[in-house]
C-alpha positions as CSV (number, residue, x, y, z in Angstrom):
1,X,0.0,0.0,0.0
2,X,1.2,3.5,-0.8
3,X,1.3,6.3,1.7
4,X,-1.3,8.1,-0.3
5,X,-3.7,5.1,-0.2
6,X,-3.3,4.9,3.6
7,X,-4.1,8.6,3.9
8,X,-7.1,8.1,1.6
9,X,-8.3,5.3,4.0
10,X,-7.9,7.6,7.0
11,X,-9.9,10.3,5.1
12,X,-12.6,7.8,4.3
13,X,-12.8,6.7,8.0
14,X,-13.3,10.3,9.0
15,X,-16.0,10.8,6.5
16,X,-17.9,7.8,8.0
17,X,-17.2,9.1,11.6
18,X,-18.4,12.6,10.8
19,X,-21.7,11.1,9.5
20,X,-22.5,9.3,12.7
21,X,-25.3,10.7,14.7
22,X,-27.3,9.4,17.7
23,X,-30.0,8.3,15.3
24,X,-27.6,6.4,13.0
25,X,-28.6,2.8,12.4
26,X,-26.3,0.0,13.6
27,X,-25.0,-0.5,10.1
28,X,-23.5,3.0,10.1
29,X,-21.4,2.1,13.2
30,X,-20.4,-1.2,11.5
31,X,-19.2,0.8,8.5
32,X,-16.9,2.6,10.9
33,X,-15.4,-0.7,12.3
34,X,-14.9,-2.1,8.8
35,X,-11.8,0.1,8.5
36,X,-10.2,-1.8,11.4
37,X,-8.6,-5.3,11.7
38,X,-10.5,-7.7,13.9
39,X,-7.8,-7.6,16.6
40,X,-7.4,-3.8,16.4
41,X,-6.6,-1.5,19.3
42,X,-8.0,2.0,19.3
43,X,-7.6,4.8,21.7
44,X,-10.6,7.0,21.0
45,X,-11.0,8.4,24.5
46,X,-7.3,8.9,25.5
47,X,-4.0,7.3,24.6
48,X,-3.3,7.4,28.3
49,X,-6.2,4.9,29.0
50,X,-6.6,1.3,28.1
51,X,-7.3,0.7,24.4
52,X,-10.5,-0.6,23.0
53,X,-9.7,-4.0,21.5
54,X,-11.5,-5.7,18.7
55,X,-14.6,-4.9,16.5
56,X,-17.3,-5.6,19.0
57,X,-15.9,-3.3,21.7
58,X,-14.9,-0.6,19.1
59,X,-18.5,-0.7,17.7
60,X,-19.9,-0.3,21.2
61,X,-17.5,2.5,22.3
62,X,-18.1,4.7,19.2
63,X,-21.8,4.1,19.3
64,X,-22.0,5.0,23.0
65,X,-20.0,8.1,22.6
66,X,-22.1,9.3,19.6
67,X,-25.4,8.5,21.3
68,X,-24.4,10.2,24.5
69,X,-23.5,13.3,22.6
70,X,-20.0,13.3,24.1
71,X,-18.4,14.4,20.9
72,X,-19.2,14.9,17.2
73,X,-16.9,16.1,14.5
74,X,-18.8,18.8,12.6
75,X,-16.0,19.9,10.2
76,X,-12.6,18.5,9.5
77,X,-9.7,20.5,8.1
78,X,-6.5,18.6,7.3
79,X,-3.4,20.8,7.9
80,X,-0.7,18.2,7.5
81,X,0.0,14.6,6.5
82,X,2.9,12.5,7.8
83,X,4.5,9.1,7.5
84,X,5.8,7.9,10.9
85,X,8.4,5.6,12.1
86,X,10.6,3.2,10.2
87,X,7.6,1.6,8.3
88,X,5.4,3.4,5.9
89,X,2.5,1.5,7.4
90,X,2.1,4.2,10.1
91,X,0.6,7.5,9.0
92,X,-0.6,10.6,10.8
93,X,-2.9,13.4,9.9
94,X,-2.8,16.8,11.6
95,X,-6.2,18.6,11.7
96,X,-8.1,21.6,12.9
97,X,-11.6,20.4,13.6
98,X,-14.9,21.9,14.6
99,X,-16.2,19.6,17.3
100,X,-19.4,19.5,19.3
101,X,-18.5,18.2,22.8
102,X,-21.3,17.7,25.3
103,X,-23.2,20.6,23.6
104,X,-20.3,23.0,23.5
105,X,-18.7,23.8,20.1
106,X,-14.9,23.9,19.9
107,X,-13.8,25.6,16.8
108,X,-10.4,24.9,15.3
109,X,-9.7,22.1,17.7
110,X,-6.1,21.0,17.0
111,X,-5.9,17.2,16.7
112,X,-3.6,14.5,15.3
113,X,-4.7,11.0,14.4
114,X,-2.1,8.3,14.1
115,X,-3.0,5.0,12.4
116,X,-1.0,1.8,11.8
117,X,-2.1,-0.5,9.0
118,X,-1.6,-4.2,8.3
119,X,-0.8,-5.7,5.0
120,X,-4.5,-5.9,4.1
121,X,-4.9,-2.1,4.6
122,X,-6.8,-2.4,7.8
123,X,-6.1,-0.3,10.9
124,X,-4.4,-2.3,13.7
125,X,-3.8,0.7,16.0
126,X,-5.5,4.1,16.0
127,X,-4.8,7.0,18.4
128,X,-6.4,10.4,18.5
129,X,-4.4,13.2,20.2
130,X,-5.8,16.7,20.9
131,X,-4.4,19.8,22.4
132,X,-7.5,20.3,24.6
133,X,-8.3,16.7,25.3
134,X,-9.1,13.7,23.1
135,X,-12.1,13.6,20.9
136,X,-14.4,11.1,22.8
137,X,-15.1,12.3,26.3
138,X,-11.8,12.7,28.2
139,X,-11.0,15.8,30.2
140,X,-9.0,18.6,28.6
141,X,-5.2,18.6,28.9
142,X,-4.6,14.9,28.5
143,X,-2.5,14.9,25.3
144,X,0.2,12.3,25.8
145,X,3.8,12.9,24.8
146,X,4.9,9.3,24.3
147,X,8.4,8.1,23.3
148,X,9.8,5.5,20.9
149,X,7.6,3.9,18.3
150,X,4.5,4.7,20.3
151,X,5.1,8.5,20.0
152,X,2.4,10.4,18.1
153,X,5.0,11.3,15.4
154,X,8.2,12.7,16.7
155,X,9.9,15.2,14.5
156,X,12.9,13.0,14.0
157,X,11.0,10.0,12.7
158,X,8.2,11.7,10.7
159,X,8.2,13.2,7.3
160,X,5.6,15.2,5.6
161,X,3.8,13.9,2.5
């Protein structure tokens, strides 16, 4: 898979995510999980918490977050695209998003999503980082600064595309 095709998959994931509403049918949430490997690990709430593992739990977590109105991406503006680490299977996208969080609108919310893909083009790991707190329901100020291959995309190991 090319770097461009991985970024295209990440864009398509966000298109589905942005379309989710509390009244979305179960199939819409299944469409979200189809981007992920069956044994995926996703940190939608905070990279400092335990990951959600597997399709069933991921389906449940994203549905619960959307239905509870904890967070909804209203507009997504990509400001940068990166390839991370030694493998081109990990990509990141920098964004400034308009997000509705528990009824309050956050405009130009800076975020970074980091996704690692398998050979089939499915996401095996997915982390969302945000300056003011992760997208789905964690308190502000919890942006992790990781090290090594788990870092969001350190300057020394990332290159822009």
